N, C-alpha and C positions, 0 to 999 in steps of 0.2 A: 569536629567538635564532639566532645563526650556527651552522651545522652544518659543521664542518671535518673530521668523522670520515669515513674511507673507507667506501664502500658495502659491503653484504654481498657483492656480486659481486666487489669488489676483495679482500675478506678471504678468500674461498674458496681461491684458489691459494696464499696465504701459509699458511693452515692446513695444507694438504697438504704444503707445503714444510717446515714445522717438524716434521712427523710422518714425513717421508720416511726417517728413519733406522730406522724400524720399531719404535721404542720406544712402549710404552703410557704415555700421559701424562694426568694429571688436568687438568680443564678450566682451572683457575686457572693452571697452568703454561703451558698452550697460549696463554692470553691474554697472559701476560707475554712469551713468546717471539715471538708475532706482533707485539705492540706494539713490541718492541725491533727486530725485523726491519724494520718499516716506519718506525722512528725516530719514533714518534708523540710529539709535543710534550706538555709538561705541560698546556698549554691544551686540547688534544684529549682527553687522558686525564681531564681534569676535567669535560668536558661530561656533562650528565646528562639522562636522559629523565624523564617525569612521575613515574615511580615512585621516582626517586632513584638508580636504577642507572646506572653509567657507560655512556654511549652505545656506546663501542667494545666493551665487554664484551657488551652486549646483541646487537650485530651479529655478533660472533664466535660467540656462542651460536647465532644463527640460521644462520650459515654451517656450523657443525658439525652442526646438526640436518639441514639440507638435504643435506649430503654423506653423512650416515649413511643418510638415506632413499634416496639414489641408489646406495648400496652402495659408496661410495668410502671411507668410514670405517666402522669397527666400534666398537661400544660394549661391550667385554667385561664391564664392571660399571658401576654407577651413577657418572656424572660422570667417566668415563675413556674415552679414545679411542685408536684404533689404526688406522693406514692399511691399506687393502686392496690387493691386486694391481691392481685397476682404478684405485684412487686413485694408485698409483705411476705408472701409465701416463699419467694426466692431468698429474701433477706434472712428468713428463719433457718435457712440451710447453713449459714455461717461460712459462705464461700470466700475464698481469697482471689479467685479469678472467675470471670463469667464472659465467655467468648461469643462471637456472632454465631458460631456453630451451636453452642449451648442454647442460644435463644431460639433455635429452630423448633424447640418444644412448643412454642407459642404460635398459634395460627396467624395472628396479626402480623408477626414477623415473617412468617413464611409467605404470606400474601405480598408483603412489602418487597421481599427479595424476588418473588416471581415477577412483579411489575418492573423492577430494575433490570432483570434479565431480559424481559420482553422488549424494553426500551433499547437496550444495547444491541439486541438482535435485529431490531427494526431500523437501526441506523444504516444508511448507505455505506457500503464498504466497511462495516463494523469490524473492529479489531478485537480479537479475544486476547485477554491478558496472557502474555507468554509465561509458561511455567519454567522454561529454561533460563537460568540466571545469566547465560551468555548471550541472551537475545539483544537485539539492537536497542540501546537506551531510548532512542526516539520512539520506537514502537511501544516500549513500556510506559513512557510518559503519555502517549496518545491513549493507550488503554486505560491508564489511571484517570486521565481527564474525562473520558467517556463515562467511567464508573461514577465519578464525583458528580458530573452533570446529570446523570440518570437519577441519582439520589435527590438532587435539587429539583428536578422535574416532578418526581414522585411527591415530594413534600409540597411543592407548589400546587399540585392537583388537590391534595388534601386541604390546603388552605382555601382554595376556591370552593370546595365542597362545603366548607364550614362558614363561608361568607354569606352575606345577605343576598337575596335574589337581585336586588338593585345594583349592588356592588359588582356581582358577577356579570350582569348585563352590560354595565359600563366598561368592565375589563375587556370583554370580547370585542366591543366596539373599538376600544383603544387599540387592540391588537390588529384588527383589520385596517385601521387607519395607519398604524405603524408599518404595515405591509405595503402601503402605497395605494390602497383602493380609493382614497379620496382624491387622487390626482393632484393637480396644481391649484385648481380653483373649486374643489369640492367642499363639502361640509358633512359633519356627522351629527346625528340626532338620536338621543335616547328617548324612546317612547313607551318603554315597558311600564305597564300599570294594569290595574284591574280593568277588564274590558278593552284591552289593547288590540283585540282582533287577531291575536296570534303573532304579532310583530313586536319585537323588543327594541329594535334599532334600525336606523336607515342611514346609509352612506350615499350621499349624492355625489356622483363622480364628475359632475360639471356644474358650472355656475347656474345653468338654467334648469337643472334637475331632470334632464332628458334621459339620463342613465342612472338608475338607482339600484343599490344592492340592499335587499331586505334581510334582516337578521332575526333568528329565533334562538334564544339561549335557555338551556335547561340545566339547572344546577341540581343534578341527580346524584344519589348515592350509587355505589357500585351495583347493588342488587336491583336497582331501578333502571333497566335498559330502555332506550327509546324504541318504540315499536311502530308498526305500520300506521295506527290511528293518528299518532302525533304528526307524522310526515304528511298524511292526507289532509289534516287540518291546516298545516302550514301551506300546502299547495292551494287550498281554498283561499287562504289569506292572500297569497300571491295573485291568484286569478282575479280576486275581487278588486285588486289594484291594477290590473292589466300589467303586472310585473313579470319579468322573465329571468330574474336573477335572485337567488336566495342562498343563504348560508345558515345551516342548522348546526348549532354547536352544543355539546353536552359534556359534562365532567365524567359521565359514565361511558357507555358504548351503545352501539346500534344493533338491534336484532336483524337477522337476515331479511325479514320481510320489509323492514324500514329501508334497507339499502336497495332492495329491488324496486320499491315504489319510487324512490328518489331517482334511480338510474333510468327508469321508464318515463320520467316526466318529459312530455313532448313540447311543451310551450316555452321551454327555456332550459336553464341549468340550475340544479340544486347541488350544492357542495355540502357534504357531511363531515364534520370534524369531531372526533371523539376526544376523550380526556387525555389520552396519551399523545395524540397528534397536537392537541391544543397547547399543552404545556411545552412540547418540543418547539413549537412555533414561538411561544412566548420567550423562550431562551434565545432562539435564533434572532429575534427582533428586539430583544432587550426590554420586554414589557413585564413589569413586576419583579425584575431581577437586576443585578448590577455585577460587573466584573469583580471577582474576588482576588484572584492571584494571577500573576503572569510570570513565567519563567523564561529567561533568555539563555540560549545555548550558543556557545562560541566555537568556531572552527578556524583552522589556520588559513590565513590569507596568502595563497600561493603567489599572487602578483607582487606582494610586498617583498618576497624573497627571491623573485625571478633572477635578479642581477647577481645575487650572492650564489645561487645554485647553478647558474649557467656556466 
C-alpha cells in the first residue's frame, strides 16, 4: 500500500505551529488544523493503518506524544494540548522537520530516552533492535514491541507520579491483587490516610487473616529517592503489628542504604519495588493498561503438503 502521509518528523513542526497562539486545543481539532495547514489530500486522509485508524491521525498522535515528553507541549487534561515556552522557541525556527535526534537538545527528552533504554536493558533476554536490514523479521518485531512497551511503561510511571496519593495507593494494591497475592479466599483493604501508621494497604491471603501482606506506597518524584529512614519507619509499622511480610513501592527509586536495611530485616521479608519495576509489572499483569495491537505471522504448513511433496 502506498504511503503518501507526512512522517512524524514532518508533523512535529506543524503541530507546534497550530498551537503557537497559546490556545489549549483538543487533539481532534489539532489533527484538523494540521491536515488543513499541510493541505492533505482526501487520498492521504483516507489512508489507514492495520487497526483502521487514519494514518495521518496516528502520526500526529505520535508527534504530540513526543513533543509532550520533550516538554515542548503540555497536556493540561486528557486529550488536550498546550504549547510551552520551549515549544514556542522551536516553532520560531520555522522548521520543516524535527526528529527525535533533534529533540535530544532538551533534557526532559534525554531523561525520557535514558529511561526507555534502561527498561529495555533490564528485560530478561532483551533484544537490541537489529541494524542489519537482513535480520530475522521476528527479531525485528520483538525489538519493536519492546521499544513500544518501554515507552508505555515510562508514560505510565509519569501518570502515576501525577496522580493523587490515594489513587496511587489503590493502584499498587490492585497490582498485588492481580499478581495473585490474595489467593482464593483473601481480601484487599486500602487503609492509607493521615495517621495510618505507615501502612497504606493490606492484603489478607486467607479467609482468617492469618497471613497478611502490608503495603507502603510512596508517590515520589524522580529527585525524591526513598532512603533508610522511610524503610526503618516501615519496619517499625510491621513490628508493631507482629507482621513479617511487607512490600514498599515507590514511583522513584531506592537509595543504597534503604536497600541494605530492607535486605537485613530479620523478622521477615520486605520487598522493594521501584518505579521501573512497578510499571513493568503493571504491563505484565494488565493493570492500568490494555492490549493495543496484535500481529499474526503465518508460515507454511508442511503437513498440508506432505502428500504432494512425497
